[in-house]
N, C-alpha and C positions, 0 to 999 in steps of 0.2 A: 609763684607766678599768678598774678591776677587773672581770673577766668575771662575777664573782658578783653584782655590783651591777646590771649591765644586764639588763633583762627582755626576753627575746626576743619578737618580735612574735607568732609563732605560739603560744608558750606563754601569753603574756599574753592573747591573744584567746580562747584556749580556756578559760582559767580565769575571767577577770573577766567576759567577755561571757556565759558560761554560768551565772554565779552567780545572777542574778535568776531564771532559769528553775528552778534548783535550789531556791532559797528559796520560790518560789511553789508548787512541787511539794511541798516539805516542809510548808508551811502547809496545803495542801489535804489531804495524806495524814494529817498529824497531827491535824487537826481532825476528819476523817472517822473515824479510829480512836477518838479521844476521845469522839465522840458515839455510836458504835456498840458499842464494847467498853470501857466505862469501867473494868472490872475489870482488863483487860489492861494498861492504861497505868500502873497503880500501880507496877509493877516498873521502869518507865523512869526513875523518880526516882533509882535507884541508879547510873545511867549518866551523870547530868548532871555531877557533880563530876569524874570522869575525863575526860569530853569537854572540860570547861572547861580543865582542866590541859593537855590535849593541844593545844587551840586556842591558848592563850597560848604554849606552847612552840614550836609551828610558826610563829606570827607572829614570835616573837623569833629563831627559827632563820633565817628569811628576811630578817631585818633586819640590815644591815651596820652595825656599830658602830665601824668603824675609820677612815673617810675624813674625820676632822675637819680634817685639813690642807687639805681643799678649801674650808674657810671663809675661809682667809687670802686677802686681796685682794678679798673680796666683802662687806665689813663693811656697806656701805649696804644691799645687797639683803637680807642676813641680818637686819639690824635691822628693815627694813620688813616682811619676811615674819613675823618673830617677833611684832612689835607687832600686825600684822593678825590672826594666828592665835590669840594668847593674851590680847589685850586688847580689840581692836575686835570681832572675830567673836563671842566669848562674850557680850559685852554685847548685840550685835545679836540673837543667837540667843535670849537670855533674853527680850528684848522681844517677838520674834515668838512664842515659845512661850507667853508670858503672854497675848498678844493672842488666840491661837487656842484655847488650852486652859485658860482661866480656869475654875475650878471642877472641874478634873480633875487633882488634884495628882500622882498617880502617873504618868500619861501625860506630864504637864508635866515631871516629873523625868527621865523617860527621854529626852524630846526634847532637854532641855538637855544631858544627858550626850552625846547624839549630836552636837549642834552644837559642843561645846566642844573636841573632840579632832581635830586635823588628821591626815590619813592618813599612815601610815608604810610603805606597801607599794605598792598598785596605782596610786597617783597617778603613780609613776615610769614605769609602762608607758604611761599616757595621755600623759605628758610626752614620751616618746620618739616615740610615734605622731605627735605634732604637731610634731616636730623641735625640742623644747625643750632646755633645758640639764640633761641628766640627770646630768652629773658633779656640778654644784652641788646638784642634787636629792638625790643620794646622800649628800652631806655634810650635808644638812638632817635626814636620818633620825634619827641619834642625838640631835641637839639637840631635835627634836620629841618623840621618844618619852620622853626623860628629863623634859622640861618638863611634858608632859601628865600623866605619872604623879605627879610631885611636886605639881602643881596640882589633881589630881583631888579630894582631900579638901577643899581650899580652895574650889574652885568649888561642890562639893556643899553645903558649909555656907553659902557666901555666897549662892547662888542658890536653894537648895531647903530650907533649914532651917525656914523658916516656911511652906513650901508643902506638905510631906508629913510625916506622922508616921513618920519613918524615923530610927533610931538611927545616927548617923554616927560614934559614938565609936570603933567598932572598924574603921573604914575603913583607917586607916594601918597597923594591925597586919595586916589581911587583905592589903593590898597587898604588905607585906613578905613574907608567907608564900607568896603566890600569884604574885608577880612574880619575886623573886630566885631562888627554887628553879627555876622554868622557865628563867630566864635562865642559871643555872648549867648546866642540862642542855643548853640550846641552844649555849652557848659551848664546852662540852666536845665535843659532837657535831661542831660546825664545825671545831674544832681537829683532831680525829681524822681527819675526812674530808679536810681540806686537807693534812695531813701524810702520810696513808697512800695517797691517791689522786692521780690526775692532775687538771688543771684542768677537763677535760671531765667527769670524774666529779663534781666539785664542782658544776658547772653543772647536770648532770642531777639531782643531789640537791636543789639549790635549786629547780629547776622542779617536782620531785615534791612538795616541801613546799608550793608554791603550789597545786597541784591538791588536795592533802590538806586545805588550809585550807578550800577551797570545800566539800568533802565533810563536814568536821567541823561547819562552820556549818550546813549543811543538816540534819545529824543533831541538832544542838542545837535548831534551829528546830522540827524534827519533834517532839522530846520536849517542848518548851515548849508547843506548841499542843495536843498530845495530852493533856497533863495539865491544861491550863487553858482549854480551848476554851469551856466553859460561861461562865466569867467574862468571856472576850473577847466572846462573843456578846451578853452583857448590856450591853456597851459598844460595840456595832457602830457606833453613831452617831458615835463619836469618830474612827473611821478616816479619813473624808473630811477632817476638820479637821487631822489629822496630815499627810496628804498635801498639803493646801493650805499648811500652815506650812512644810513642807520645800521645796515649790516656790518660795514667796516667799523663803525663805532662800537658795536657789541663785541666784535672780535678783539679789538684793542683793549676794551675794558676787561675782558676775560684774561688776556695776557697780563694786564696791569695787576689784576687781583692775584694771579699766580706769583708774580714778582714780589709783591708786597707781603704775601703769605710766607714766601721763602725768606725774605729779609727780616720779617718780624718773628719767624719761627712760631707761627700761630698754630694751635691745635685744630683738628678737623672741624669741630663745631664753629669755631671762630673763622676758619677759612670759608665755610659755607656762607656765614653771615656777611663777610667781606665781599665775596663774589656776588651775592644778591644785592647788597646795598649799593655797590658800584655799577651794577648792570641795570636794575629796574629804575625807571624814570617816573616822575610824578605828573604824568600827563593830565589826569582829571583836574587836579587843583590848578595846574598851570593853564589849562584851557579856560577854566572859570575866571581866574585872575586876569588873563590876557584879554578875554572878551570884554572885560570892564576897563582895564587900563589902556588898551589899544582898540577902541571900538571901530566897527566897520572895516575890518581887515580880514576878509575870508581866506585869503591865500596864506596868511600867517596861521590861522586856525587849522587849515587843511594840512599843513606840514606837521603840526602837533598830532592830528588825528592819524595821519598815515604812519607816523612813527610807532603808534600803538599796535599796528597790524603786524609788525615785525617783532615787537618786544615779547609777546606771550610765547610764540614758538621758540624764541631764543631762551627764555627762562625755563621752559619745559625741557629743552635739550641740555641746558646747563645743570638742571636738577638731575637728569639721567646720568650725566658724566660724573657728577660728584658722588652719586650713589654707587656707581661702578667703582670709583676710587675707594669708597668706604668699604665695600665688600672685598675688594682686593687686598686691603691692608688690615681689615678686621677691626682693630681697636679704634673707635672714633676719637679717642683722646690723644692719638699720636700727634707729634709735633709737626709744624709746617713743613711743606715740601713733600709730604707723603700723600 
């Protein structure tokens, strides 16, 4: 296993477990500034595009796009995970969002975007904490990231075209300009670091990028809420509905993972990976891409941000439950359903 793929427990815990606190602080700070000093926050708009570009670059820098050879010999699992993530879950997410947010097209669009994209970074850390199959999880990353970016405009038109008055004509162009350029920067930086430095330097740089992702997300959230707090306050009644929808989504994905594990008779490490990849969502990348593809839509961004507040507690609880199962049945290589 490439050391750049494995997420160390200490670094992972410090970054992902602290992200909800950072996001909550950014929401509170940005909202307070927006209410008390409306003139000051006007200048924050100039920082949003550079922050989005930095966020996407950091996410791609921390994404290993080389271990596709790990897919060989795991065709059944890959097929099940792909079908679950890109066919079943988007349909389930659309149904949940429609049920909870009928009559709120912009929040609905944001929640659908949040539901439709499986995580390509921190899910691997939770997978490791629960003693799951991180090698196969690393191999899933390039497949997931390419698929979700290719399907982004498709899902947007399929699920939201008649829900919100949003022009999706420029989505594909925006994805090209704001994905491939950061990807090029990330690939070049990774190449330089791996050729010029030691493996330990590469690992330290990878860990640093993870910490920076959390900081950049917090800065983006701060700017979004500072600039748009009035509009969000006018829709404060929607927030409990978004939280309820995300909670139901995570319960259903947990049940789906159990059913697919039983049907595929997957071993415990693969069960953990399936549970994590179907639960964790790719909010950082989707936030960055959506702010470019669908500009000036703070209510859409807010739905993505609020979803993250529920996700981390859910993944922590899921990790605990899986570890209890592992201790109860002993051998982590036991077949699915145990």
